[in-house]
Legacy VTK file of the C-alpha trace (Angstrom):
# vtk DataFile Version 3.0
C-alpha trace
ASCII
DATASET POLYDATA
POINTS 104 float
36.242 57.165 57.845
36.336 54.220 57.946
38.896 54.054 61.013
40.474 51.702 58.860
41.530 54.514 55.809
41.394 56.643 59.223
44.842 54.348 60.352
46.454 53.977 57.424
46.147 57.445 56.938
47.524 57.972 60.590
50.143 55.645 60.244
51.625 56.891 56.626
51.351 60.549 58.020
53.674 59.244 61.249
55.449 57.450 58.502
56.086 60.585 56.215
57.505 62.578 59.238
60.357 60.624 60.757
61.621 60.183 57.161
62.292 63.746 56.782
63.143 64.256 60.465
65.610 61.238 59.543
66.229 63.268 56.495
67.330 66.717 57.876
69.304 65.598 60.532
71.390 63.281 58.103
71.317 66.848 56.148
72.130 68.927 59.333
75.261 65.990 59.726
76.968 65.855 56.139
77.055 70.228 55.914
80.697 71.017 56.137
81.226 72.867 59.819
81.649 76.870 58.672
84.207 78.426 57.618
85.704 82.234 56.929
86.426 83.144 52.794
88.990 84.261 52.045
88.004 87.921 52.018
86.807 88.029 55.346
89.489 87.020 56.446
91.700 89.650 55.234
89.750 92.729 55.853
91.298 95.782 54.642
92.172 98.286 56.314
90.551 100.831 57.828
91.711 104.030 56.570
91.393 102.681 53.142
87.557 101.456 54.121
84.828 104.066 53.437
82.403 104.563 56.106
79.761 102.479 55.827
77.190 104.954 57.906
77.440 108.888 56.239
76.686 111.030 59.502
73.777 112.972 59.422
73.640 116.772 58.807
73.204 117.931 62.046
69.399 119.137 62.998
67.939 121.984 64.908
65.282 121.135 67.289
62.367 123.247 67.624
60.911 125.117 69.505
58.981 123.655 72.326
57.920 125.340 75.148
59.844 124.304 79.303
57.280 123.432 81.755
58.180 124.126 84.752
57.726 120.333 86.779
57.588 119.673 90.497
59.912 116.610 91.061
59.072 115.919 94.566
62.100 115.209 96.726
62.969 111.300 98.244
60.509 110.039 100.825
57.543 113.055 99.665
55.148 111.564 97.911
52.890 109.487 99.832
49.837 108.526 97.474
47.468 111.081 98.606
45.131 111.451 95.320
44.532 108.030 95.844
42.019 106.497 98.434
42.546 103.044 100.013
39.307 100.577 99.678
37.853 99.990 102.785
36.858 96.384 102.841
34.612 94.380 105.218
36.231 91.138 104.345
33.405 89.619 102.474
31.466 89.532 99.489
28.857 91.909 99.329
26.462 89.439 98.331
24.338 86.792 101.165
24.978 83.347 101.626
24.193 81.091 99.109
20.690 78.999 99.569
21.107 75.750 101.025
19.708 73.048 97.984
16.001 71.416 99.048
16.799 68.348 99.317
19.461 68.469 101.401
18.593 67.275 104.639
19.802 69.073 107.985
LINES 1 105
104 0 1 2 3 4 5 6 7 8 9 10 11 12 13 14 15 16 17 18 19 20 21 22 23 24 25 26 27 28 29 30 31 32 33 34 35 36 37 38 39 40 41 42 43 44 45 46 47 48 49 50 51 52 53 54 55 56 57 58 59 60 61 62 63 64 65 66 67 68 69 70 71 72 73 74 75 76 77 78 79 80 81 82 83 84 85 86 87 88 89 90 91 92 93 94 95 96 97 98 99 100 101 102 103
């Protein structure tokens, strides 16, 4: 594509986006505010309205073996199974070699 065709394409594309933005803003501004319909305002009495959620039949849970679990008291858990790694404070590799063209 030549630069002139590309520039025209970009110009028309931006123009299209601006037109779409204006159309969407106008449609949002012109829509009437929402108001509930008469059917929504006049809700029937709760006693005459059938329940929306039917109760589920009670099921007996499957037999799960109960395991005795020892829970540590407050302050008893110190994480004894995790060792703190020892670090020297330096990387495990040596210093980088000096460049050959560096003048000391």
